[in-house]
Structure formats: C-alpha cells, structure tokens
C-alpha positions, 0 to 999 in steps of 0.5 A, a space after each residue: 577437309 582432309 586427315 593425314 595419317 600421321 596427325 590423325 587423333 593418338 585415340 586412332 589405332 590404325 597404321 601411320 605409314 601405309 598411306 597418307 590419307 583416311 577418312 575424317 569422320 562426319 561432325 555429328 555425336 562425339 569430338 573429334 576424336 571419334 573414329 570414321 564408321 568405315 575405318 571401324 568396319 574396314 580396320 578393325 573389324 576386317 569386315 572390308 578389304 578396300 574403302 570401296 567395300 567398306 562404303 558398300 557394305 554401310 550404305 546399304 544399310 548393313 550396319 547398326 549405330 545403337 541401335 539405328 541404321 547409319 549410311 554415312 561412311 564418314 559417321 562417328 563412333 566414340 565411346 561406348 556406341 555400339 556396332 552392330 552388323 546383324 548379318 553376321 550376328 555380331 555387336 560391338 562397343 568402343 572402348 579403350 585399351 590400355 595405351 588410351 586407343 578406341 578397341 571394339 569389343 564384341 559384347 551380349 548387352 548390346 541393347 545398351 549403352 552408359 551416357 554421362 549427364 553434361 549440362 541441363 537445360 529448362 526447355 517449354 513448359 517448365 521439363 528438364 532436358 537431359 544434354 548428354 555426353 555425345 550430344 544426345 538429349 532426353 527429356 526427363 526429372 531433375 533428379 539427375 546431376 551433371 556429372 552422373 551416368 546414365 544407363 540408357 537401354 537403346 534404341 528406345 533412350 530408356 533410362 534403366 540405370 542412374 549412376 552419381 557421381 560420388 565417393 566410392 563410385 567406380 569410374 572411368 577416366 577419359 583422357 590424358 595420359 591415363 585415358 582408360 583407366 578403372 577405378 575407385 573415385 577417390 577424393 574431389 578437390 574444387 580449384 578455386 581458381 580459373 583451372 579445372 576441378 581436380 579428382 583422384 582415382 583410385 587404380 590398382 593400388 595406385 592413386 592418380 591425380 586427374 581433371 574431373 572433365 575425363 571422369 566417367 562414372 560405370 559401376 555404382 559406389 561399392 560395385 567391382 565392376 561397371 553395369 556394361 561389359 567393358 572387358 575388365 
C-alpha cells in the first residue's frame, strides 16, 4: 500500500534519503515503473513546494495527461506520456535520460504520442483490436503487426503514421542497462528455447544486444530522427 523512497524503481529520478515515503501510483496505464502525477508536478517540474500544493493543482483540473484532464494525484505517468499545463502554456513528454530514468522534456508536438503494439485480438463483429503498450486499445485493421509502433494524435487516438519493426528502423531501448539508448535495429535472432528472442541495436558505433521486449520503434527505416521530439 505504501512506497519507500529507497526501494522505489530505478526509473524514479528522485532524492532517496530526504524522507522515508513517496506517493505510490494508482493502478492504471503502464507498469509498476510509472511515476505518480504528484511527483511529476512537485519533484520534476517544481510547480509546487509540497504535496498539498501539488494535490490542489491536480484536483483543480489544471493538469492534462495525453490531452485528458486527470484529477487523481496518483495517476501513473510513463514513457512518452504528455503532461500539459494549459495555464502556463507548457507541455512535457516523459522520456529517459542517459541513465534510464524518467525525465520530462518540454515539447511543441504535444498532440502526438507514440504507441507500441504488444498484442492484437479479434472482437465482436470480426474487428481487429490493437492492444498498445500503455493499456490503450483501438479498433483498426489487420495491416499492423505486433512490435510495430503507431503515431497517434491525442486525445482522439487517430492513427497518423505507422512505424514497422524491421531491419534499419530507428529504435529506443526501454529496459536493462542500456535503457534510453537510441539506434538502428541491426539484427533479430529467434531463440529456440524458453529464453527471450534477442535483437542487436547499433548505437553510436557500438552494437548492443538486448531482448526483444525492450525494443520500441521510434523512427522509420533509414531515418536519423524519431518521429516525435525525444530530445536527441
């Protein structure tokens, strides 16, 4: 029910010893590494000095996440989420720093968000439902494959672009010791066992081998830049 600062996930870029406890995120989008909205407002953006002030800002409806007003101060914020504060005309995208920790970056393309397809299901009427990495589900066609990424306009969830998981695609590593690294997908190895499949990513002249679940396509084949602003 509670979260100690010392045992908080390593993706939290917070002081660990200034106090004992920190807010724990509510169940919702992303996984346990998501950061509570209160921590983003107070500790990351410095828009409040205390938890009480941050809760007041959030409960008043002044904070949007992916274009939707969120009043729950424990609402989980994860990778590529866009936190907007219309009152001060600021928009921030949650990305990784060089140590794989979440940091907010001010962006202009706040109406766009990248989603990874983790699964597909067929629902009533034979329609294809795309299950995305943060728990979002959208109805679409069978033209998209798992591991591909979609660029959606938010909050409408309208598909703007399709990024394929293929050799040469620009990808981000989202887990392990190389979390936050961006490079070109170089090789994909199917492991004939219960072990996870492996991929090789070329980043800054170095080959990095990691598991396929840690790969997130952020740019098309041959592209040198991601389709959204990631601070690179």
